[in-house]
C-alpha positions in Angstrom: -21.4 -6.6 -8.2 -17.5 -7.6 -7.7 -17.0 -9.8 -4.9 -14.3 -7.9 -2.9 -13.5 -8.7 0.9 -13.9 -6.5 3.7 -10.3 -6.5 4.6 -9.4 -5.6 0.8 -11.6 -2.8 0.6 -10.4 -1.3 3.9 -7.0 -1.3 2.8 -7.7 0.2 -0.4 -9.6 2.9 1.2 -6.5 3.5 3.5 -4.2 3.9 0.6 -6.5 6.5 -0.8 -6.8 8.7 2.0 -2.5 8.4 2.9 -2.5 9.4 -0.9 -4.8 12.4 -0.8 -3.2 13.3 2.3 0.2 13.5 1.6 0.5 16.4 -0.7 -0.9 19.1 2.0 1.0 17.4 5.0 4.1 17.4 2.9 3.7 21.0 2.1 3.2 21.7 5.8 6.5 19.8 6.5 8.3 21.8 3.6 6.9 25.1 5.1 7.8 25.0 8.3 11.5 23.7 7.4 11.7 26.6 4.9 10.6 29.1 7.8 13.0 27.8 10.1 15.7 28.8 7.7 14.3 31.8 6.1 15.3 35.3 7.8 13.6 38.0 5.1 10.6 39.4 6.5 8.1 39.1 3.1 9.7 35.6 2.3 8.7 34.5 6.1 5.4 35.9 5.4 5.2 34.1 2.0 5.8 30.7 4.0 3.2 31.2 6.7 0.5 31.9 3.9 1.3 28.6 2.2 1.5 26.9 5.7 -2.4 28.1 6.2 -3.5 27.2 3.0 -2.0 23.6 3.3 -3.7 23.6 6.8 -6.6 24.7 5.5 -6.7 21.8 2.9 -5.9 19.1 5.2 -8.5 20.0 7.6 -11.3 20.2 4.7 -10.0 16.9 3.6 -10.1 15.2 6.6 -13.7 16.4 7.6 -14.5 15.0 3.8 -13.0 11.4 4.8 -14.8 11.7 8.1 -18.0 12.0 6.2 -17.5 10.5 3.0 -16.3 7.4 4.4 -16.2 7.1 7.9 -19.5 5.6 10.3 -19.0 7.9 13.2 -22.5 8.0 15.0 -24.0 4.8 12.6 -25.3 4.9 9.5 -28.9 5.8 10.5 -28.3 9.5 11.6 -29.0 12.6 9.9 -26.3 15.1 8.7 -27.2 19.0 8.0 -26.6 19.9 4.5 -24.4 22.7 5.4 -21.6 20.3 7.1 -21.5 18.2 3.9 -21.5 21.7 1.6 -19.0 23.3 3.4 -16.8 20.4 2.9 -17.2 20.7 -0.9 -17.2 24.3 -1.4 -13.7 24.4 1.0 -12.6 21.8 -1.9 -13.9 23.5 -4.7 -12.1 26.8 -3.7 -8.6 25.4 -3.4 -9.2 23.9 -7.1 -8.3 26.2 -10.2 -11.6 27.8 -11.8 -14.5 25.6 -10.3 -17.5 27.2 -9.1 -19.8 24.9 -7.3 -24.1 25.6 -7.3 -26.4 23.9 -4.9 -30.1 22.7 -5.4 -30.8 21.0 -2.1 -33.7 22.3 -0.2 -33.7 20.1 2.6 -31.7 20.9 6.0 -30.6 17.6 6.5 -29.8 14.3 4.7 -29.8 10.7 5.9 -25.9 9.4 6.4 -25.9 7.2 3.6 -27.0 9.8 1.0 -24.2 12.2 2.3 -21.4 9.6 1.6 -22.9 9.0 -1.6 -23.4 12.9 -2.6 -19.8 13.7 -1.4 -18.1 11.0 -3.1 -20.2 11.5 -6.3 -18.9 15.1 -6.1 -15.1 14.5 -5.2 -15.3 12.4 -8.5 -17.2 15.3 -10.6 -14.6 17.7 -9.0 -11.4 15.5 -10.0 -13.0 15.4 -13.7 -12.6 19.1 -13.8 -9.0 19.5 -15.1 -9.4 22.8 -16.6 -12.1 24.3 -14.4 -15.9 24.5 -14.5 -18.8 24.3 -13.1 -19.9 21.4 -10.5 -23.6 21.2 -9.9 -24.9 19.5 -6.9 -28.6 18.5 -6.3 -30.8 16.3 -4.0 -34.2 15.8 -3.3 -36.9 13.1 -1.6 -39.5 12.0 -4.3 -41.5 9.3 -4.1 -39.9 7.8 -1.0 -36.4 7.9 -2.7 -33.6 10.3 -2.1 -32.5 11.2 -5.9 -28.8 12.6 -6.2 -27.3 14.4 -8.9 -23.9 15.7 -9.6 -23.0 17.3 -12.8 -19.6 18.4 -13.6 -19.6 20.4 -16.9 -16.3 22.3 -18.5 -14.0 22.6 -21.6 -12.6 19.3 -21.0 -13.6 16.3 -18.4 -11.1 13.7 -17.4 -12.6 10.8 -16.2 -11.6 6.9 -16.1 -14.3 4.5 -17.4 -12.8 2.3 -14.8 -14.5 4.7 -12.4 -17.7 4.4 -14.0 -17.8 0.7 -14.1 -17.1 0.8 -10.2 -20.2 3.0 -9.9 -22.3 0.7 -11.8 -21.1 -2.0 -9.9 -19.4 -3.7 -13.2 -16.4 -3.9 -12.4 -14.1 -6.6 -13.6 -11.9 -9.0 -11.7 -8.8 -7.2 -10.7 -9.9 -3.8 -11.7 -10.5 -2.5 -7.9 -8.0 -0.3 -6.7 -7.2 2.5 -4.5 -8.2 4.8 -7.6 -11.7 2.8 -7.9 -12.2 1.9 -4.3 -14.6 5.0 -3.2 -16.5 4.2 -6.3 -17.2 0.7 -5.5 -17.9 1.8 -1.5 -20.8 3.8 -2.5 -21.9 1.2 -5.2 -22.2 -1.4 -2.9 -24.0 1.0 0.0 -26.4 1.7 -2.8 -27.2 -1.8 -3.6 -27.3 -2.6 0.1 -29.8 -0.2 0.4 -32.1 -1.2 -2.3 -30.6 1.7 -4.7 -28.5 2.3 -7.7 -26.3 4.7 -9.2 -25.4 5.5 -12.8 -23.5 8.1 -14.9 -23.2 9.5 -18.2 -20.4 11.2 -19.9 -19.3 13.4 -22.8 -16.9 15.5 -24.0 -18.0 18.5 -21.5 -19.8 17.0 -19.1 -19.8 14.2 -16.6 -23.5 13.5 -15.0 -23.9 11.0 -12.2 -27.1 10.2 -10.6 -27.9 7.9 -7.6 -31.4 6.8 -6.2 -31.7 5.5 -2.6 -34.9 4.3 -0.8 -35.6 6.6 2.6 -34.2 4.9 5.5 -37.4 3.5 7.7 -38.1 6.0 11.1 -37.1 9.0 8.7 -39.4 11.8 8.0 -38.9 13.7 4.8 
């Protein structure tokens, strides 16, 4: 695992958050300016529609960051699956031509498992630049939580540097705001005694994680 200071990783994660929030928040600002000057009823209605869309995306992203990166409540808590699913479904709904399928029977998952699942899902969603299918599954098997995210479509856009980050194989100098999230969950998996892996073809990106069940949790 590439050695990274906590300060550096925190700074890179903040850069990632700001980058992802800039577009929807900027759209809100632009929409308000247009609404203030626009007199035509149809155009005003369109402005309001765009403002609602930007607000919805901003809210979804903030909920995603809270669950995927935050530590509210501590790392030992369980998170309802429907909460994590709702966040991803909203982001998928704003993407072009992407459909999400879920295969999770449990009603809740440990917070570390949710963090890994959300980040893998976001990586998979980013890879589907021409639309496709995002399949997300998780189950408890022999004392380990096994998580699988599969992104499949006509074209997969995936930076192999992110793949190396997932597997803890980043070279010095390769850590950036783009790879920070993958590096973070790789560190988390390693700390828990688990691991991540991925496989890519021209039409599919499959990412998996194995995380030991936290002590004291009943599966």
